[in-house]
N, C-alpha and C positions, 0 to 999 in steps of 0.2 A: 223822581218820576220815571226816569229811564228804567230803574230797577223794577218798579211796579208794572210798567207797560210790558216788559218782557217776561214777567213771571206768569206761568200758566196755572190754571186752577187744578189742583190735584184730583178733584172729583171727576173732571172730564176724562182723566186717563183710565178710569175704571168702567166707562160706558162701553157696552158691547158694540161690535162693528155693525151689526144689523140695525142698531138704533141711531146711527150717525146720520147727519143731514144728507150726505151724498147718497146714502142708501135710498132715501125717499125722493131723490131728485132735486134737492135744494142746493143752491149755491152756498158757498161759505160767506161769512160776513165780510163784506168789503166796503169800506167807507161808511160803515154804519147802516148798510142796506142788506135786506134779506130777500132772495128771489129764487126762482126755479132755474136749474141748469139746463142748457140746450142739449140736443141729442149728440152733437159732436163732443161736448164736454163730458158726456157720460161714457165715452169710449175708454177702454183700459189705458191707463197712463204709465204702465210698466216700461222701463227703459228697453229699447230695442238692442239686439246684439248683432254686430256685423257678421255677415256670412263669410264662409271660407271660399276664396277664389281658387278655382282649379285651373292651373296652367297646363294646357295640353302640350306635351313635349314629345318629340320623336327622336329616337337614337338609333345609331348604327355603329356596332362595334366590329373591329376587324384587326387582323394581325399581319404585320409585314416584318420579315426577318424575325427578330426576337422582341420586337416592340409591339405593344398593344395600343390601338388608337380608338377614339370614340368621336363620332360626329353627332352633334346635338343641335336641335332647333326648336323654337317655340317657347323657350323660357326667357331668353334675353333678347332685347331689341325687337319686339314684336311688330312695331310699326314700320320697320325698314322693309323695303321691297324683298330683300333676301338677307337673312342673318343666320350664321352658323358658328358654333363654338367647336373647335377641334382640340382635343386633349390627348396628351401622351404623358403618362405618369403624372408629375405635378406641374407640367407646363401646359397652359391653356391659352389659346388665341381666339379672339373674336373677329370675324370679318363680316362687314355689311356692304350691301350694294343698293344704290338708288339711281333713278333715272329721271331726268327732267320731263315736263309735260309739253315742252315747246314743239314747234313743227319741224325743227331740225334743218332749217334752210342754211346750209353751209357746205363746204366741199371737203371737210375732214371730220374725223371722229374726235370730239373733245373728251377723251378719257382721262380721268384724274385718279391716281392711286396714292393714298396717304397711309403710310405705315408709321406707327408710333409705339415707342417703348417708354412708358411712364415708370418712374422709379418705385411706385407702390408695388409693382410686380415682383420686386425682390425685397420688399420691406424696408425701403430706404427713403428718407426725405431728401429732396434735391438740395445740392450744396450750392445754391444760388442765393442772391440777395433777396429775391422775392419768394424763395422756397417753392418755386413751381417751374415746370418745364417751359422752355422758351422755344426758339425757332428750331426747325428740324435739324438734327445732327447728320453728319455725313453717312453714318451707318443707316439711319432711317431713310435717307434718300436712296441709298443703294438697294435696300430691301424693297422699297417702292418700285424701283426699276426692275428688280427681279420678278415681281408679281406682274408688272405691266407688260413685259416683253412676250410672255407666252399667251396671255389672254387676248391681246389686241388683234392678232390676225384672225381670230375665230368669230369676230362680229361680222354680220353680213355686209356685203358691198352696198354702199349707199345709205347705211345706217349712221346718221350724223347727229343723233340726239346725245345730249350731254349725260355722261355716266360717271358716277363717283364711287370709288371703292375706298373704304376705311377699314384698316386692319389694326387691331390693338392687342397688345400682350396683356392678358389678365393676370397671369402668374407665371413665374419661371423658377425652376430649381437650379438653373445654371449649368445643367448637364447637356441639354440639347439646344441648338440654335433654332429659335422660333421662326426664322425667315421662310423655310420650306413649309412649315406647318401653315403659315399665313397664306401662302400661295394655294395650297390644297383647300383651305377653308374658303378662300375667295372663289375657287372653282365651284365648290358645293353651293355657295350662296347664289352665284349666277344661275346654277341649275334650278334652284328653288324659286327664283324671281320670274317675273313675266317678261324680262328683257330677252329679245332674240339673241341666241348665242350658240355657237357650234361646238360646245364642250361635251363632256367634261375633259379635264386634263389631269395628269398626274405628275407631280414633281418629287424628286428624290435626291438625296445626297449620298455619295459613295466615296469611301476612302480606301486606302491600300496600306496594309502593314505587313511587312515580311513577304510581299508578293501575293497576299490574299486580299481580295476585295471585301469590304465591309459595308453593309447597308445601314444608313442612319447612324453614323459613328457619333460618339459623344465628343465633347470639346477636348477631353483628355486624350482620346484616341486620335483626334485630328492633329494634336501636337506631335504624335509619333508617325503619322501618315505622310507618305510622299505624294499623295494625290488628294485633292479636294474638288470633287466633281459634282456639280449641280445640273441635273438633267430633267427637262420637262418634255412631255409628249402627249399625243393622243394615242388611240389604240394602235395605229399603223405608222404614224409619221412623227418626226422630231420637230419640236417647236422652239426650244431654247437650250443652249449649252453654255455653262460658265465653269471654267477650269482654272485652278491654281495648282501647279505641280513642281516637282524638283527634277527637271530634265527627264521626263518620262518619254519613252520611245513611242513612235506613231503606232507600232504594232500593239504595245500594251495599252495605249490609249483607246484604240479601236475595241479591244477586248473589254475595257472598262465601260465604254459607251453601250455596247450590246448587253452587258450585265446590268447596267442602270436601266435600260429600256424594259427589261423583264421585271424589275422591281417597281418601276413607276406605274405600269399599267394595272397593278394591284390596287391602286387608289381609285380606279374608275368605277368598278362595280358597286362599292358602298355608296358612292354619290348618286348613282342611278337609282339604287333602291330607296335612298332617302328622298329623292325628288319624286319618286312614285308615291310615297306616303304623304308628303307635305308640300309638294311643289305646286306652283300656280300655273294656270294656263297661259301660254305665251300670248302676249298682246300684239295686235296688228299695229306696227309703227309705220309711219310714212317714210319711204326710202327715196332718196334723191338719186335717181337714175337718169342717165343720158338716153334720150330717145334715139332710135335707129336713124330717123330722118336727119336729126341734127348731126349725128356722128358721120353720116354719109356725106352730107353737104360740106362740112368742114374738111373732111378728107379730100374731097375733090378740089378744094381751093388751096389746101396747104401741103398735101403730100409731096408733090414734085419739088417745090422750093426747099422743104425740110430735108428731103433726101439729098439734094444738092449740097446742103451745108454739111451733112454728116459724111458725105463721101470725100470731102476735101480735108485731108489731115493737117493742112497748114493752119487751120483755125486754132486759136488758143481758147482758153476757157471763156474769157470775157468777150472776145470777138465772136465766138460761137453763140454765146448768150445774146449778144446784141443783134446778130443776124436772125435768131429765132424770134426775138421780140419784134423786129420789123415785119416778119411774116405774120405774126399775130395781129399787128395793127392793120396790115393790108386786108386780112380776112375780116377784121372788124368793120372796116369801111365798106366792104362789099355787102355784108349782112345788114348794115345800116341803110344802104341804098335799097336793099330788098325788103326793109322793114320786118326782118325776121327777129322778133323780140324773143322768141323761145330759144333760138340758137345763141343770141347775144348773152342771155343769162348765164349760161355755162360755157362760155367761149374758152376761157383759160383752161378749164378742166378738159374740154374736148380737144384742144390743140395738144395738151400734154399727153392725152391718150393716143393721138395720131403719131406723135414723134416716138412714143414708147414702142408702138408696134413696128415702126420703121427700124429703129435701132435693134430690137430683138430679132427681127427677121434677117437683117444683114449679118448678125453674129451667128445665128443658127445655120442659115443657108450658105453664106459665103465665108464664114470664119474671119470676118473683117471687123475691127473695132473702130471706134470713133476717131482715135488719133493715129490709126494706121498700124498699130502694133499687132504682133501675134498674140494668140490667146494666153500663152504661158510666158510672155515677155514682161520683164520688169522695166520700168522707166529709168532713164539715166540717173545715176546716183552721184552726189557730191558730198564729201565729208571734210570737216575742218575741226581739229581739236585745239583747244587753248586759244581761241580767238579773242578772249577777254582775259589777259594774263594776270590781272590784279585779283581775280576771283580764285576761289579754291579750285574750281574746275569749270570748264565751259566747252561748248561744242556748237557747231552749226551743221545741220543735216538737211540736205535737199534730195527729194526723189520726185523727178519731174518738176511740176510747178509747186508742189507742196514743200514748204520750208518751215523748220522748227529750230528755235534757239533754246538750248538747254544750259542751265547753270547748276552747279553743285555748291552747297554750303555745308560745312562741317561744324558741329557744335558739341557741347559737353553732354554727357549722359543726362544731366538735369534738364536739358532742352527738349527732351522727348515729349511728344504730344500726349496729353492725358485724356483718356477715353472714359466715358460714362455709358456703359452698356450693361445689359442684363447678363451677357455672356462674353467670353473672350478676355484678352489681357487688359490691364488697366492703363498701359502706356504703349506707345508706338515710336520706335526709334528711327524708322525709315519712312519718309514722307515724299510723295511726288504730287505736286500741284500743277494741274494742267489749266491753261488759260487760252480762251478763244476770243480775242478781241474783235470788234466789228470790222476794223480796217483790213483784216486778213482776207476778207471777201469783198472789199470795197463797198461797204455799207455803213450807214449811220445808225448807231445804236447806243444804248445806255449800259453802263457797267453797274450791275446790282450785286446782290449777295451771292450765296451758293447757288450754282446752276446745276440742275440734275445731269445735264449732258457733260459738263465739265468735270463734275465729280466722278461720273461713271468712266469717262475716258482716262482720267488720272489714276483711278484705282486699278484699271486694267493694266496700264503700264507699270504701276507700282508692283503688282503681283508678278509681272514678267521679270522684273529686275531683282526682286527680293530673293529669288532662288540662288543667285550667284554671288551675293554679298558674303564677305567673310563672317564667320560666327562671332557672336557677341563677346565671347571670351577673348578672342584675338583683336577684335575691333569694336570697342565699346561705345564709340562716338555716335551721336545723332547726325543723321544725314537728311538733307532736304534738297530735292531736285525741283527746280522751277522750269516748266516747259511753256514757252511763249510761242504760240503759232504766229508766224510772220506772214504766211500765205497758205491758203487751203485749196487743194483740188483733189481731195480724197484721201482717206486713211491717215489723218493727222495723229491718231493715237498710236499707230504702229511706227510712225516717224518719231514720236516721242520716245518709244522704246529704244530705237537705234541711237538717237541723239543722247538720251540719258546714259546709255552704256558707254559711249565715247567720253562723255563728261566725267563719269565716275573714274574711268581710267586716267583722264587728265588730272583728276584730283589726287592721284597717287593711291587710290583704293585698290587693293589686290582682288579683283574679280576673278572667279575661276575661269570664266570664258566670256566672250562678247555675247550679247543677246540682241537679236534682230527680230523684226516683226513684219508681216505682210498680210494684206487683206485679199481674200479670195471671194469672187462673186459667182453667181449662177444665173444663167439665162435658160429658161425652160419653155417648152411648148406643151400645152395641156390638151388632152382629149375632151371636148365639150360634153360628150355623152357620159363618160365615166368619171371625169375629173382627175384622172391619173396623168402623170407626166409620161409623154411618149417620146420626147426628144429633149436634150439639154446640152449645154456647153458650160464648162468650168473656166472662169476667167481669173487670171492672176494679176494682182496689183491694180485694183479697179480705180477708175476715176470717180469724181464726185457725181458725174452724170450717170455713169454705169451703176453706181450705188443707188441712185434715185430710181432708175428705170429697171433695175434688176430684181431678182427674187430673194437674194440673201447677201449679207455682209458677214463673212466668216473670217474673223481676225485671229491669227495664230502667231504666237511669239515663242521663241526658244533659241537654243544654242545648236551647235552642230550635233550634240549628243541627244537632244530631245526637246520636248515641249515644256515650257514653263507657264504659259497662260493662254486661254482661249476664251473668246466671246462670240456667240452666234446669235444674230438677229435675222429674222425672216419676215417676208411680207405675205406670202400665200398661207393657206391654212395647213401648213405642215409640209415637210420635205422628207423623203425616204432616207433612212439612216445609211443605206448603202452609198448614196450620193455624198453624204457628209464624210464618210470614211474615205471615199475616193478623193475628196478635196484635200485631205491631209497630205497626200503625196505632192500635189501641186504646190501647197504651201511650203513644204520642205525644200523643193527645188528653188523657189523664189527666195526663201530665207538664206540659202547657201550663197546665192549670187550677191545678196546685200552684205553678208558677213565677209565676203572676199574684199569688198571695197572698204569696210570698216577696219579690217585688220591691216590693210595696207597703210591706213592713216595712223593708227596707233594700236599696237598689239601687246603692250605691257604697261603697268602702272608707271606714270611719269615721276621721275625723281624731283623733289621739291628744291627750289633754290632759295636764297636768302630773302628775296623780294616777295615770295609767295606767302600766303597765310599759313600760319603754323599752329599746331596743336601739341599739347603735352599732357601726360598723365603721370602724377606722382602719388606715392603711397605714404601716408602719415598716420599716426595715431589720432584718435578722435579728440583727445585733449589738445594736441597740437593744432588741429584744425579749428577747434573752438577759439584758441588763442589767435589764430590768423583772422578769423571772422570778426572778432571783437564784439563789444556790446552792441546789440541790435544791428550787426553787420557794418558798423562804422568803419572799422579798419579795412575790411574788404572793399568797401566802396571807395575809400581813400586811395587804395592801391590802383583800382580801376581808373579813377579820375586822373591820377598822376601819370600812369603809363599808357592808357588807352587800350589795354587788354581786358579780357573778361575772365573771371574766375568762377568756377562752379565747384561746389563742395557736396560730396555725398559721403556715405559711410566708409571712412578709411581711404577715400580717394579724392584727389584734388586735380581738377582738369583746368587747363589754361588754354585760352584761345586768343591768338594775337594776329594782327594784320600782316606782320612780317617778322623776320628773325630779330631785328633790332628791338622791336617792342617786346618780343618774347624774352630776350635777354634781360631787359629791364624788369619785367615781372618776376622772372625766376630769381634775379638778384635780390629783389625785395623779399621774396618768399624765403630764400636761403638766409637772409639777414634776420628775419623774424623767427622762423622756425628752426633753421639750421638743418644739418643732416648728420649722419653718423660720422663720428670722428675716426678717420682712418690714418694710420701712420703712412706717410708718403703722399697723402692727399693735399691738394692745393686749395686754399681758402682765401677769400677776400675779407679784409678786416680794416678797422680804423684804430689808430693809436689813441688811447685814452689818457695815458700818463707816462712820464719818463722818470726813471730813477737812475742812480749812478751805475747800477749793475745791469740795466736793461730797460725795456719798455713793455708796458702792458697793452695788449691789443684786444679789442672787442670784435668778435667774429662769430659766424655760425649761429645766428639766432640769439645773440646776447651773451654767449659764453666768452670767457676771457682766458687768454693764454699769455705766457711770458716769452718775450723775445729777448733772450739774453744777449749781453754785449758781445759775447764771443760768437754769436750766430748772425751778426749784422753783416759781416764782410769777410772775405778771405784774407784781407790785409788787416794789420793791427788797427784797432779803433780806441782812441783815448777818451772820447766823449760821445755818449749816445746821441745827444742833440745834434752832432755834426752829420748824422746819417738820417735820422727820422725826427719828426716833430709832431706835436699833439694835433690830432685831427687829420693827419695824413692817411690816405688810403693805400693799403699795401696788399700785395698778393703773397701769402706766406705758405710754407710747407710745414705740416705737422711731422716732427721727428721723434716724438715719443710721448708717453704718459707715465706718471709715477704711480705708485701703488694706490694713491688716493684719487686717481683719475684726473689730476691736474695736467694741463696740456703744455707741452714745450714746442715752441715755434722757431722756425729758422728762415732767414731771408737769403743767406748765402747759399742755401741748398738749391735754390732755383737757378743759380748760375754755376758754370763749370769752373771758371777761373776769373781773376780780376775782382775789382771792387764793384759794389752795387750802387747805382746812382739813386738819388733821392726820389726822382719821379719814376717809379717802377710802373710799367704799363700793366693794366689789370688783365688777368686771364679771363676770357669770355666765360660766362656762366654756361652750364651744361645745356646743350641744344638737343631738343627732342623733336623727332619727325616721325611721320608715318613711313615705315620702311616697306620694302617690296612684298613682304609677307603679310602686310596688313596690321602688324603689331606695332606697338609703340616702344621705343627703346631710348634709354638715356645714355648719351655718348660719353659722359664723364662720370657722374655719380648718380646712383639711384637712391632717392630718399627712403630710408627704412621706416617701417611702422614703429619699431622699438628696438632697443638693444638690450642684450642680456647683461651687459656690464653696467653696474650702477655707479652713478656719479654722486658724491655727497651733495646734499642740498643745503644751502644757507639762506634762510629767509627770516622774516620777522616772526616772533613768537606769538602765534595766534591760532585760533581754531582751524583756519584754512591750512595752516602748516601741517597739521596732523591728518586732515581729511583729504588733502590733495593727493592724487596718485603720483607715484614716482615715475619720472621720465628721465631720459638720458640726454635730452637736447633742449630742455626748456628752463634750465636754471641760469638766469642771468646774473645771479649774485654770487656765483662760485668764486671763492678767493683763489688767487694764483700762487702756487708754491712750487719751487724748483729744487731739485736735488742739487746739492753742492758737489760738483764733480771737478776733478782736476784737469781732465782732458776729455776729448770727444770719445764717446763709447764707454765712458765710465759708469753710465747709468745702469748698464747691465751688471757691472761688477757690484755696484751698491745694492742693487735689488737682491743680490744673492746673500747679502749679509744678514745675520740674525738680529742685529741691533736695529733700532728705529732709524728712519731716515732723517737727515738734517734738512729742514725746510726753510725757505725764505718766505716771509710774510707777503701778503698782497699789498697793493698800493695804499689802500685805506688803512690797513693795520700799520704800515710803515709811517704814514702821516701821524697816526695817533701816537705811535711810539716816540716820534720826534717831539711831539707836543709835551709828552709826559717825561721826557728825558731829564729835564732839570728839576723835577719834583723831588720831594724828600724821600730818601730811601728808607727802608725798614730799619727802625731803631733797635730792634731786637736781634739783628744779625750778629753772629758770634765773631766772625772774622771778616777781613776785607774780601777774602775769596768767597766766603759764603754770603756775604751781604751784597755782593754785586748783583745788579739787576740782570734779567735775562737778556735785555738788549745790549748791556755792556759786554756780557760774555760772548754774545753772538758777534758783536763788532770786533772784539779782540780775536775771536776765532777766525773771522773772515780776513782780518789783517794778517794774521799768521799764515793763513792759506795763501794769500797773495804773495807774501814774502817768500814762502817756500816755492811758489810757482816760478818766481823770478830767479831765485838763486839755485834751485835744485837742478842738477844736470844728469841725474841718474836715469835709469831705464824706467819704462812704464810699469814693469812689475814691482820695482822697488818703490815707485811712487804710490802704487796701490797699497802696499804693505804699510807704508808710512801713514797713508790716509786712514787706514783702518785703526792703527794705533791711536792717532789723534782723536778720531771720533769716539773710540772706546773710552779714552781718558776724559773727554769732554762730558759724556753722559754719566760717567762714574761720579764726577764731581757734582753733576746736576742732581743725581739721585740722592746724594748725601744731604742736600738742602731741602728735600721734599718735606721731611718731618717738620722743619722749621717754618716753611712757607705755608704749609697746610693749615696751621693753627690760625693764621691771620689772613685768610683769603678775602680779597676785595676785588672790585671790578677792575682796578688798575694792576693788581699784583697777579691776577689769574693769567697764566700763560699756557701756550700749547704744550701738551704732554703732561701737564701737572695732574697728579692723582689726588683726589680729595674724597671726603665722605659727605654724601648728600642725603637728604630725606625727601621722600615722595610727598610732594605738595598737592598735586592734582593728577588724576588718572583720566586720560582722554581716549578717544576711539583708536587713535593710531600712535599714541606715545604718552610720555610722562612729562610733567613740569616738576623739576627738582629744586629744592631749596638748599643752596650752598652755604647759607648763613650770612649774617650781616645784611639781610635784605637782597642778596644776590640770588637770582634764579637762572636756571638753564633748562635746556630741553633735550629729551632723549626719545628717539623714534624706535618703535618696536621693530625687531628684526623678523625676517620671514619665518624662520623656524625657531626663534628664540623664546625666551620666557615672557609671559604676559600676565601672570597672576600676581600682581603687586598689591600692596595695601598702603593706605594713607599713613604717613609717619614712618614707614619702613626705611631703615638706613641702607644705603647702597654705596659700594665702592666704584667710583667712576673716574674717567680720565677726560680731560678737555681735548677734543679732537679738532675743533675749528671754532670760528666765530662767524655769526651772520653779519650782514652789512650794517645792521643796527647795533652791533656789539654784543649780541646775546650769545652766551656760550652754547656750543653744540657738544654734547657729552656722549661718551660711549661707555658701556657697562663692562667692568673688569670681572674676570673670573675670580671666584673666591680664593683668596690668598691664605 
């Protein structure tokens, strides 16, 4: 049925369109009914096509320096009160402004500036758990402050409506810092909006390379520049300055400021032209202004008592504040009695205006400040270095009532802060964290997250100190300064600079010079008719009250040679640049006075003692570092837990941080034991006795390597039994006295003492101590761990794929067998090394144990004679006994002893070579000895060597030589010699030349 119902009549498909029911006005058949269609149903039912929306956009293109810019509005964020996209090459920034519709009944401007760099701007997904951006980062807060500071003074007085600025980076090519572009885009957006504002402004960045100023430098150029100047201004006046420099002189800085002003004003005209095209008419907002009647009435009641408070220099900060609060309450009671509701509403604002006029008038007319100082006088200074001796570095700095406690913490390079920004470096090794707790101004408050003011003040002090730090090549450590404000009465950021410089010196860091900072203020008198400044006074080292009632806060930090950081904030709508440049001289005089006090307290990096925190930097190969870290970092964590130190590993570098020298010694001792260091003849090493034989003791030292402490090297006095001097598990400090041609190590205990016997309990020599020296570099006082050594040491390990794949190292073979040259007296090693015959070697402890176990086994039945049938162990024992007897009985000279020794060795190996043909035919695991030459077949070919078949199911290993042959075939016969055995008894073979 379903098929029948859905099938159409083929005759209906051939009916012309003009004969269809819709042509005559009939409805289609629906529910078995036929009827006429309504007029609305007869309208054409063809699908409609959406029209094309036209976005009216306005653009302004201009050029500054060698860079092309474009301002664009109308395409993006059309509902915002003002929205502008500023682009330069591939970097584009969007800035929007909005304003609330409230009545604005408050006594301040609630301006909020939010700057955001989302990772999509550089084509990256955020590396967070949620894969999205979180709270604002430090850089975003700093860029928001950079936009806020120049635009805030240009809002009209009494405009207290809420304004929000949101700047977002749309795309970034990584070449240009978008912060300056965001400020110019914000200025253009405010010009387009209906918000009353006295702009536009222009902001520009200036660098200097080779004495030449550069406009809008790239990030690469800033790395080479000794100046990073951000300057904002109107057409005639300066609004904001932010400087980071490398001790630039005041004269050069003044030239840079004037150069920047000429470039910044070029941003103004394009904004004016764009506002003329697409700008809105400015809206009439309600302004919260004080009436003249209210101001006059409050002045009559409060002027005299306020002036009495300010003329008394004995008042402190809180006493003065309490007296002013009492005056305000007295005025309030009078106005309540008069029922003056209008005056009561803005009483606090009115009283503040009255005291502002009194303070400014006294400074301009009489040159007298609130605390009785001269205009260029700095408050009394107190400095103390090392007040917290258990820390890396600490200081306490007081200037007047302002007090700052600074501490320095040093860390490994891996402790550097990781940055996620569209431009700039990915890490930061120097950090300064500024904290302003509520108790420093005797208030109750909550401690939250990142505070814009704290981040800004800390960054300013960080810029000031960064210029004098030693270069990263000489001082690779991470440095963190904590600045805790203990009491605040003006310019705590500059006090942080002074305290931080002292603390860095106390930490032993070699600063080029001390850095000090001072804040300079301005009190001006403005002509009401023209709005220009007709008189002014520059004030050095301003109080908190003078900062609040003055016109500017000009913070300048630097050394005796020049300026390292500047931050300028102003309250009026601009200050002439000439006054700013004049203020630099006042800042220099005040800075020199503070530097004198600081240098008297500490003028050179402090030398570290054993109780102070220690840092060490060691160089190792990456393979050794991997061995130290262990699987998933287990071995590294174990060392940190056992010692209390901290270990950081980077490419080829190992950094150790310890609380004191004792902990540092423990950490370095464990590192030396695991990794070892380059074996040097004459070097002292700590080791543990692992086994004792009749001819000496085997000692494990230097990261698992083993050496032989011969019985003759135990003491200057004759020793009959090794166990009388040392015991298994005993810790010893030994000296390396030589190495044989195979790299096996010879140790001596008696070499550490001049005369006399050596006692059992030998005190351990301290592990090498590493400290930050006066030049800022790190040195090792005993041994410096090498990355690698050109001398190769034979490796003995299990026969596995890892054996061939593992890289060769000189200090990581814990399985090396110990072999010693048989010498008759001291110094004979050099004589033996000159012989053309092979060296006579003593087996390792493991091989000696195996030989003792197999000594009673059946000898080779096919041996032809007693001499030829004797085992290698029997011949060696007989040879050693003969050598001992000759040593006791022989009284000839050393030269005769050497000749006799050569004859004996030659005879021994001549007899040995005669038996090679006999033993080669019956090679077994037990009969194969060192030096035996056999014929083997290639069993397997691996990446770094061969597995050879010796016959009878016995296999050995051969490692490819650096410049040797590598083109082998399976089954190929080779002539090889047994050079050593691994700890598992596997023969290690060497390839013989074709005989």
